[in-house]
C-alpha positions in Angstrom: -98.7 195.6 102.7 -99.6 199.3 103.1 -100.3 200.9 106.5 -103.8 201.7 105.2 -104.5 197.9 104.7 -103.2 197.0 108.1 -105.5 199.6 109.7 -108.5 198.4 107.6 -107.8 194.7 108.6 -107.5 195.6 112.3 -110.8 197.6 112.2 -112.5 194.7 110.5 -111.3 192.2 113.2 -112.4 194.5 115.9 -115.9 194.8 114.5 -116.1 191.0 114.2 -114.8 190.6 117.8 -117.2 193.0 119.5 -120.4 190.7 119.2 -118.3 187.8 120.5 -117.0 189.9 123.5 -120.5 191.1 124.2 -121.8 187.5 124.1 -119.0 186.4 126.5 -119.9 189.1 128.9 -123.5 188.1 128.7 -122.6 184.4 129.4 -120.5 185.4 132.4 -123.3 187.5 133.7 -125.8 184.6 133.4 -123.4 182.2 135.0 -122.7 184.7 137.9 -126.4 185.1 138.5 -127.0 181.4 138.5 -124.2 180.8 141.0 -125.5 183.5 143.3 -128.9 182.0 143.2 -127.6 178.6 144.0 -125.5 179.9 146.9 -128.0 182.2 148.4 -130.5 180.7 151.0 -134.0 180.2 149.5 -136.7 182.6 150.5 -139.6 180.9 152.1 -143.2 182.1 152.6 -144.8 180.6 155.7 -148.4 181.1 154.6 -150.4 177.9 154.4 -151.7 174.8 156.2 -149.4 172.5 158.1 -149.5 169.5 160.3 -147.0 167.3 162.1 -145.9 165.4 165.3 -144.0 166.3 168.4 -142.4 164.7 171.5 -141.1 166.2 174.7 -141.0 166.1 178.4 -143.2 167.8 181.1 -142.6 168.9 184.7 -145.8 169.7 186.4 -145.9 171.3 189.8 -149.0 170.4 191.9 -150.4 172.1 194.9 -153.4 170.7 196.7 -155.2 170.8 200.1 -154.7 167.1 200.9 -153.6 166.2 204.4 -150.0 166.1 203.1 -150.2 169.9 202.5 -147.1 169.8 200.2 -146.2 170.7 196.7 -144.9 167.9 194.5 -143.6 167.4 191.0 -145.4 165.3 188.4 -143.2 164.5 185.4 -143.1 162.3 182.3 -142.9 162.1 178.5 -145.5 163.8 176.3 -146.1 163.3 172.7 -148.7 163.9 170.1 -149.7 165.8 166.9 -150.5 169.4 165.8 -152.2 171.1 163.0 -152.2 174.8 162.1 -152.4 177.6 159.6 -149.9 180.5 159.0 -150.4 183.8 157.2 -147.3 185.9 156.4 -147.3 189.7 155.9 -143.7 191.0 155.3 -141.5 189.4 157.9 -144.4 188.8 160.4 -146.2 185.5 160.5 -149.6 185.2 162.1 -151.0 181.8 163.0 -153.4 179.4 164.8 -152.4 176.0 166.0 -154.2 173.2 167.8 -152.6 170.1 169.3 -153.4 166.9 171.3 -150.9 165.2 173.5 -150.7 161.8 175.3 -148.9 162.1 178.6 -147.4 159.8 181.3 -146.9 162.6 183.8 -147.7 161.2 187.3 -146.7 161.2 190.9 -147.7 159.7 194.2 -146.8 160.2 197.9 -147.6 158.7 201.3 -147.5 160.1 204.8 -148.5 158.7 208.2 -150.9 160.7 210.5 -152.1 160.1 214.0 -155.5 158.2 214.2 -155.9 158.3 210.4 -152.7 156.3 209.7 -151.3 156.2 206.2 -152.6 158.7 203.7 -151.6 158.1 200.0 -152.4 160.7 197.3 -151.4 160.9 193.7 -152.1 162.6 190.4 -151.9 161.7 186.7 -152.3 163.6 183.5 -153.4 161.0 180.8 -153.7 163.6 178.0 -154.1 167.3 177.3 -154.4 169.6 174.3 -154.1 173.3 173.4 -155.6 175.8 171.0 -153.2 178.8 170.6 -152.5 181.9 168.5 -149.0 182.3 167.2 -147.1 185.5 166.3 -143.7 184.9 164.5 -140.9 186.8 162.9 -139.2 185.4 159.9 -135.6 186.4 159.5 -133.9 187.6 156.3 -133.5 184.2 154.7 -137.1 183.4 155.4 -136.3 179.9 156.5 -136.0 180.6 160.3 -139.0 181.9 162.4 -139.0 182.8 166.0 -142.5 183.0 167.6 -144.5 183.5 170.7 -147.7 181.6 171.4 -150.7 181.7 173.7 -154.3 180.5 174.2 -156.2 177.9 176.2 -155.5 174.3 177.2 -157.7 171.4 178.2 -157.0 167.9 179.5 -157.7 165.1 181.8 -156.6 165.2 185.4 -156.7 162.0 187.4 -156.3 162.6 191.2 -156.7 159.8 193.7 -156.3 159.3 197.4 -156.5 156.5 200.0 -157.3 157.1 203.7 -158.9 154.9 206.4 -158.8 152.0 203.9 -160.9 153.8 201.4 -159.6 154.8 197.9 -161.3 157.4 195.9 -160.4 158.5 192.4 -161.8 160.4 189.5 -160.9 161.6 186.1 -162.2 165.0 184.8 -161.4 167.6 182.3 -160.5 171.3 183.0 -159.7 174.4 181.0 -156.4 176.2 181.6 -154.4 179.1 180.3 -151.2 178.4 178.2 -148.4 180.4 176.7 -144.9 179.9 175.4 -142.3 180.6 172.7 -140.4 178.7 170.1 -138.2 178.7 167.0 -139.0 176.9 163.7 -136.7 176.2 160.8 -137.6 175.1 157.2 -135.3 172.2 156.4 -136.7 171.8 152.9 -139.5 173.0 150.7 -142.2 171.3 152.7 -140.6 170.2 156.0 -139.8 172.3 159.1 -138.4 171.4 162.5 -139.3 173.3 165.7 -138.2 173.6 169.3 -140.9 174.9 171.7 -141.4 175.6 175.4 -144.9 175.8 176.8 -146.4 176.6 180.1 -149.9 175.5 181.3 -151.6 176.8 184.5 -155.0 175.4 185.5 -155.5 177.8 188.4 -157.2 176.6 191.6 -159.8 174.0 190.7 -162.1 171.6 192.4 -161.0 168.0 191.7 -164.3 166.4 192.5 -162.6 164.0 194.9 -163.8 163.8 198.5 -161.5 162.2 201.1 -163.0 160.8 204.3 -162.4 163.2 207.2 -160.6 165.7 205.2 -163.3 166.6 202.6 -163.0 167.7 199.0 -159.6 168.1 197.3 -158.7 171.3 195.5 -155.6 171.4 193.3 -153.6 173.6 191.0 -151.5 172.2 188.2 -148.6 174.3 186.6 -147.0 172.3 183.8 -143.8 173.3 182.0 -143.3 171.4 178.7 -140.3 171.4 176.4 -140.8 169.6 173.1 -139.4 169.1 169.6 -141.6 168.8 166.5 -141.7 168.1 162.8 -144.2 169.7 160.4 -145.2 169.2 156.8 -146.4 172.3 155.0 -148.9 171.8 152.2 
């Protein structure tokens, strides 16, 4: 076989191999892209309606003008549901959320006074709710968002007192200011979990309860709540 024939055959094999090599590179490129897409965390857009449930614990500091003249702590489990809407622009997430909570936060205390005798006073929070704005920041992966929140709260406050053998009690609703912060994590395409701390302050309010001899009770409730929640994003 002449050298010219060997050269011609080699050139022909190279021409036949080039499309196959190009195809192999293309396959490798596609496989690499698919592997990267599988390994990379999914991007999530927080825009949309959501709703869910939550449970937590509350510690409420109460100051009143009862004869006991002390501050006390009302504590208990809280739990309920929330609904909200988010709108994401870039990494920033704007939102509005409302929730309603059942609560077993309560306390009572008794003290003995001259002439009057035993005086027992107590408070309960049967339920409360909030309506809040939220401002969040979604991190690079898009699946984790940290946020601050603030707005107004409302709820039932049930103070009672017993003095001179007479017990008086009432339940009334009152508005309050609320604020807090939290972090939320998308655990799947539609489900997210959150951890949130919330503070509620009623300010000084009239309870509507009048105790014999001592007159009307005024109180201030400051409630610190920590809760976890689960949301479904529609």
